[in-house]
C-alpha positions as CSV (number, residue, x, y, z in Angstrom):
1,M,95.9,106.2,78.8
2,S,97.4,106.4,82.3
3,A,95.4,105.2,85.2
4,T,97.4,107.5,87.6
5,R,96.5,110.5,85.4
6,L,92.8,109.5,85.7
7,L,93.1,108.9,89.4
8,V,94.8,112.0,90.3
9,L,92.4,114.2,88.3
10,G,89.5,112.3,89.8
11,V,90.7,112.8,93.4
12,V,91.4,116.4,92.8
13,R,88.0,116.9,91.3
14,G,86.4,114.9,94.2
15,Y,88.0,117.4,96.9
16,G,87.8,120.5,94.8
17,R,91.2,121.4,96.1
18,A,93.8,119.0,97.4
19,H,97.5,118.6,98.0
20,G,99.6,115.9,96.9
21,Y,99.9,114.0,100.2
22,L,96.1,113.9,100.6
23,I,95.9,112.6,97.0
24,G,98.5,110.0,97.6
25,N,96.9,108.8,100.9
26,D,93.5,108.4,99.2
27,L,95.0,106.5,96.4
28,M,97.3,104.3,98.6
29,S,94.3,103.5,101.0
30,W,92.2,102.1,98.0
31,G,95.1,99.9,97.1
32,A,96.0,101.8,93.8
33,G,99.7,100.8,94.4
34,E,98.7,97.2,93.6
35,W,96.1,97.4,90.9
36,A,97.2,100.5,89.1
37,N,101.0,100.4,89.9
38,V,100.6,104.0,91.4
39,K,103.7,105.1,93.4
40,W,104.2,108.3,95.2
41,G,106.6,109.5,92.6
42,S,104.1,108.9,89.8
43,I,101.6,110.8,91.8
44,Y,103.9,113.9,92.0
45,H,104.9,113.5,88.4
46,A,101.2,113.6,87.3
47,L,100.4,116.6,89.4
48,K,103.2,118.6,87.8
49,Q,102.5,117.2,84.2
50,L,98.7,117.9,84.6
51,T,99.6,121.4,85.9
52,K,101.7,122.0,82.8
53,D,99.1,120.9,80.5
54,G,96.5,123.2,81.9
55,H,94.4,120.5,83.6
56,L,95.3,121.6,87.2
57,L,96.0,124.9,88.8
58,D,98.6,125.0,91.7
59,H,98.3,127.2,94.6
60,A,101.2,127.7,97.1
61,V,99.9,127.4,100.7
62,P,102.3,128.3,103.5
63,P,104.4,126.7,104.9
64,G,105.7,125.1,101.7
65,R,102.8,123.2,100.5
66,T,101.1,123.0,97.2
67,D,97.3,122.7,96.6
68,Y,95.9,121.7,93.3
69,E,92.6,122.5,91.9
70,I,90.9,121.1,88.6
71,T,90.3,123.5,85.5
72,P,87.5,123.3,83.2
73,R,90.1,121.6,80.6
74,G,91.1,119.2,83.4
75,D,87.4,118.4,84.1
76,A,86.8,117.6,80.5
77,E,90.0,115.5,80.3
78,H,88.8,113.6,83.6
79,G,85.4,112.8,81.9
80,R,87.0,111.7,78.7
81,L,89.5,109.4,80.5
82,L,86.8,108.0,82.7
83,R,84.5,107.3,79.9
84,D,87.2,105.5,77.9
85,A,88.2,103.4,81.0
86,L,84.7,102.1,81.3
87,R,83.7,101.6,77.7
88,R,86.8,100.1,76.4
89,P,87.9,96.6,77.5
90,E,91.6,96.6,77.8
91,T,94.0,93.7,78.6
92,R,95.4,95.7,81.6
93,P,92.9,95.9,84.5
94,D,94.4,99.1,85.8
95,L,92.2,101.4,83.6
96,L,89.0,99.7,84.4
97,A,89.9,99.7,88.2
98,A,90.6,103.5,87.8
99,G,87.2,103.9,86.3
100,L,85.4,102.0,88.9
101,A,87.0,104.0,91.6
102,L,85.7,107.1,90.0
103,L,82.4,105.7,88.8
104,P,80.0,108.0,90.8
105,S,81.5,110.9,88.9
106,L,79.0,109.9,86.1
107,T,75.3,110.0,86.1
108,R,73.6,106.6,86.3
109,A,72.5,106.8,82.8
110,D,76.0,107.7,81.4
111,A,77.4,104.9,83.4
112,V,74.9,102.4,82.1
113,G,75.5,103.5,78.6
114,L,79.2,103.2,78.8
115,L,79.1,99.7,80.3
116,E,76.6,98.6,77.7
117,Q,79.3,99.6,75.2
118,R,81.8,97.8,77.2
119,L,79.5,94.6,77.2
120,A,79.2,94.8,73.5
121,A,82.7,95.1,72.8
122,L,83.4,92.0,75.1
123,E,80.8,90.0,73.4
124,T,82.4,90.8,70.0
125,R,85.9,90.0,71.4
126,R,84.6,86.6,72.8
127,A,83.1,85.5,69.4
128,A,86.3,86.7,67.7
129,A,88.5,84.6,69.9
130,R,86.2,81.6,69.6
131,A,86.2,81.9,65.7
132,Q,90.1,82.1,65.9
133,A,90.2,79.1,68.1
134,E,88.0,77.2,65.8
135,G,89.7,78.2,62.6
136,W,93.3,77.7,64.0
137,R,95.7,75.6,61.8
138,G,99.0,76.5,63.5
139,P,100.7,74.7,66.5
140,A,98.0,73.2,68.6
141,H,99.3,74.7,71.8
142,V,99.0,78.3,70.5
143,A,95.2,77.8,70.1
144,E,95.2,77.9,74.1
145,L,95.8,81.8,73.6
146,H,92.4,82.0,71.8
147,G,90.8,80.0,74.5
148,L,92.4,82.3,77.2
149,W,91.0,85.3,75.3
150,E,87.5,83.8,74.9
151,H,87.5,82.9,78.6
152,A,88.7,86.4,79.7
153,A,86.1,88.2,77.6
154,A,83.3,85.9,78.8
155,G,84.1,86.5,82.4
156,G,84.5,90.3,81.7
157,A,81.0,90.2,80.0
158,D,79.5,88.3,82.9
159,W,80.9,90.7,85.5
160,T,79.8,93.6,83.4
161,R,76.2,92.3,83.3
162,G,76.2,92.0,87.0
163,L,77.5,95.7,87.5
164,L,74.8,96.8,85.1
165,D,72.1,94.9,86.9
166,R,73.3,96.5,90.1
167,L,73.4,100.1,88.6
168,R,70.0,99.7,87.1
169,G,68.7,98.5,90.4
170,G,69.8,101.8,92.1
171,A,73.1,100.6,93.7
172,Y,75.5,103.3,94.6
173,P,74.8,107.0,94.5
174,M,75.9,108.5,91.4
175,A,76.5,112.1,90.2
176,G,73.5,114.3,90.8
177,E,72.0,112.0,93.4
178,P,71.8,112.5,97.2
179,G,74.9,111.4,99.0
180,S,76.9,111.0,95.7
181,P,80.7,111.3,96.0
182,G,80.8,112.1,92.3
183,D,80.0,115.9,92.3
184,P,83.0,118.1,92.2
185,G,84.2,119.2,95.6
186,S,81.9,116.7,97.5
187,W,84.5,114.6,99.1
188,G,85.2,116.9,102.0
189,R,81.7,116.4,103.3
190,L,81.5,112.6,102.8
191,K,81.5,110.3,105.8
192,V,83.4,106.8,105.4
193,E,80.8,104.2,106.4
């Protein structure tokens, strides 16, 4: 999965209709160039490919600008990518980061459910790494890899528990709640605090 693809769909969905420069400015202001390796060229490539695949509609706006609007197919793809990014622990942090940037697109119950799946997967991964380390019979230094994986899974699980606690406690306005930036087309009326 591409973090850029998810982010571009999420920003277009958030605004309801947006041009490439607006999308890029938002993503760059979030630091996505660092944590998701998003570049201006990758944004425009994603816009063209998502349009070609039927996930976005393009609208020519004089003088020479193109606005993009998400299609029902694109909205479904956004939801699929976002859910996968939150529930599946990956070794690359860009997908989780993209999911977190778009977290309010989900209802609170959906987000909690997906993060509970993530927590279970991380706990399983941690236990498996511990078992591999304990049963390791190869070169001793290679056992450090299993220790690294166990530590990474344990840290991910701890962080996920904290986010679950915050969400269950009412942190962040989620889709369908007052003030949520998660509803389609809601970004134009939001105020930066």
